[in-house]
C-alpha positions in Angstrom: 98.1 158.4 141.1 95.7 159.1 144.0 97.0 160.2 147.4 96.5 158.0 150.4 93.6 160.1 151.5 91.8 160.1 148.1 92.3 156.4 147.9 90.6 155.9 151.3 87.6 158.0 150.4 87.2 156.2 147.2 87.4 152.8 148.8 84.7 153.9 151.4 82.5 155.0 148.6 82.9 151.6 146.8 82.2 149.6 150.1 79.1 151.7 150.8 77.8 151.1 147.2 78.4 147.3 147.4 76.6 147.1 150.8 73.7 149.0 149.3 73.5 146.7 146.3 73.6 143.5 148.5 71.1 144.7 150.9 73.0 146.1 153.9 71.9 149.4 155.1 75.1 151.3 156.4 73.4 154.7 156.6 70.0 153.6 158.1 68.3 153.6 154.7 65.6 150.9 154.0 66.3 150.9 150.2 65.9 147.5 148.7 68.9 145.8 147.2 69.6 146.6 143.6 69.4 143.8 141.0 72.5 142.3 139.3 72.1 144.3 136.2 72.1 147.6 138.1 75.0 146.3 140.2 77.0 145.8 137.1 76.2 149.3 135.9 77.4 151.0 139.1 80.6 149.1 139.1 81.2 150.4 135.6 80.9 154.0 137.0 83.9 153.6 139.2 87.4 154.2 137.4 89.8 151.8 139.0 93.4 152.9 138.6 95.9 150.2 137.4 98.3 149.5 140.1 101.5 150.4 138.2 104.9 150.5 139.7 107.9 151.8 137.7 106.0 151.7 134.4 105.3 148.0 134.8 101.7 146.7 134.1 99.6 145.5 137.0 99.3 141.8 138.0 95.6 142.2 137.1 96.4 142.6 133.5 96.4 139.3 131.5 99.7 138.4 129.8 99.2 138.4 126.1 101.2 135.5 124.7 102.3 135.5 121.2 101.0 132.6 119.4 103.7 130.4 118.0 103.2 129.6 114.3 104.9 126.4 113.2 105.5 125.7 109.6 106.1 122.3 108.2 109.6 121.6 107.4 109.9 121.3 103.6 113.0 119.0 104.0 111.1 116.6 106.4 110.9 113.2 104.7 107.4 111.9 104.1 106.7 108.4 105.2 107.3 105.9 102.6 104.4 103.7 101.8 105.0 100.0 102.5 104.5 97.7 99.5 101.3 95.7 99.5 101.4 91.9 100.1 100.7 91.2 96.5 103.4 93.5 95.4 105.9 91.8 97.8 104.9 88.4 96.5 105.2 89.4 92.9 108.7 91.0 93.5 109.8 87.8 95.2 108.6 85.7 92.2 110.5 88.0 89.8 113.7 87.8 91.9 113.3 84.0 92.3 112.5 83.3 88.6 115.2 80.9 87.4 117.5 82.2 84.7 118.3 80.0 81.7 121.5 77.9 82.3 122.9 78.9 78.9 122.6 82.0 76.8 120.2 81.7 73.9 122.4 84.0 71.6 125.8 82.5 72.5 128.2 80.5 70.5 128.9 76.9 71.4 130.8 73.9 70.2 131.4 71.5 73.1 129.4 68.4 73.8 128.1 69.6 77.1 127.2 73.1 76.0 125.6 72.1 72.7 123.6 69.3 74.4 122.4 71.7 77.2 121.4 74.3 74.5 119.3 71.8 72.7 117.7 70.5 75.8 116.9 74.1 76.9 115.7 75.7 73.7 114.9 72.8 71.4 117.1 73.9 68.6 120.9 74.4 67.7 122.9 77.5 68.7 123.0 80.3 66.2 126.6 79.5 65.0 125.5 76.2 63.3 124.6 76.1 59.5 123.5 73.2 57.3 125.6 71.6 54.6 123.5 73.3 51.9 124.0 76.7 53.6 127.8 76.0 53.6 127.9 74.8 50.0 126.2 78.1 49.0 129.3 79.9 50.4 131.7 77.7 48.5 132.3 75.0 50.9 133.0 71.4 49.6 134.1 69.6 52.8 136.3 69.8 55.8 136.3 72.8 58.1 134.3 76.0 57.6 136.7 78.6 58.7 137.8 79.6 55.2 134.2 80.0 54.1 132.1 80.8 57.1 134.4 81.9 60.1 132.8 81.2 63.4 130.4 78.7 62.1 130.0 74.8 62.3 128.1 72.2 60.3 124.7 71.2 62.0 121.1 70.9 61.3 121.0 68.2 58.8 118.6 65.1 58.9 120.1 61.9 60.4 118.7 58.8 58.8 119.5 56.3 61.6 120.2 53.8 58.8 122.2 51.4 61.2 119.1 51.4 63.5 121.3 52.0 66.6 118.9 54.7 67.9 115.3 53.8 69.0 112.5 54.4 66.4 109.1 55.7 67.1 106.3 56.9 64.8 106.8 60.6 64.0 110.3 60.7 65.5 113.0 62.3 63.5 116.7 62.9 64.2 119.1 65.8 63.4 122.9 65.8 63.7 125.5 68.4 64.3 129.4 68.5 64.6 131.0 68.9 68.0 134.4 70.6 68.7 134.9 71.8 65.1 134.9 75.6 65.7 137.8 77.1 63.9 139.2 73.6 63.0 140.4 72.4 59.5 138.2 69.1 59.6 134.8 68.1 61.0 136.2 65.2 63.1 134.3 62.1 64.4 132.4 63.9 67.2 128.7 64.3 66.7 125.5 65.1 68.6 122.2 63.5 67.3 118.9 64.6 68.8 115.3 63.8 68.1 112.2 66.0 67.8 110.8 64.5 71.1 113.6 65.2 73.5 116.2 62.5 73.1 119.8 63.8 72.8 122.7 61.4 72.0 126.4 61.8 71.6 128.9 59.9 69.5 132.7 60.3 69.6 133.4 57.5 66.9 131.4 58.8 64.0 128.1 57.0 64.7 129.6 53.7 65.8 128.0 54.0 69.3 125.9 56.5 71.2 125.6 57.8 74.6 122.3 59.2 75.8 122.6 62.6 77.3 119.0 63.8 77.7 115.6 62.2 77.5 114.2 58.8 78.2 114.1 55.9 75.7 110.7 54.1 75.3 
């Protein structure tokens, strides 16, 4: 550290030099002002002491701030992409697609179930077999439980010989037993259906018919 006297002398030297550079003649000298480059070189010759107190840096020193480094949080959730309009429409169509009212692979024997099945799929449920198929298993009449457990007679041609059902060129009828699953006899109940959508029910062994599905022409 410089003493007060030394600091005063050095300050006077600096002032005189600056006045000289900017064109002021403090000692009666007619010397022309020094250009800016020479002024910078002269300033560099002076060794300015840092004003330190108790080991603390001078206010003239710029504070060096540590650059904060931030890293992406690996656990941070990434934004979820919104489904496109087409995808949304397709999903809605899939969700809204009507489901069949009756299982295609189920076992059915009642009037309503069998009629609905025929109307939905255009065929008899899988638990029906024809008379010839039953005969091949040893059946000769009556219920099927002893020969084909879980099966019912159905799928044979119905001739409509009494003419109680409407006729049309190319139309054919098929019949099946109703409510005979596990029974000892076939009973009087039948469903008769055509190959063009007509479905009839009789509970008196073909004496009368009730139209369940389709439209007579």
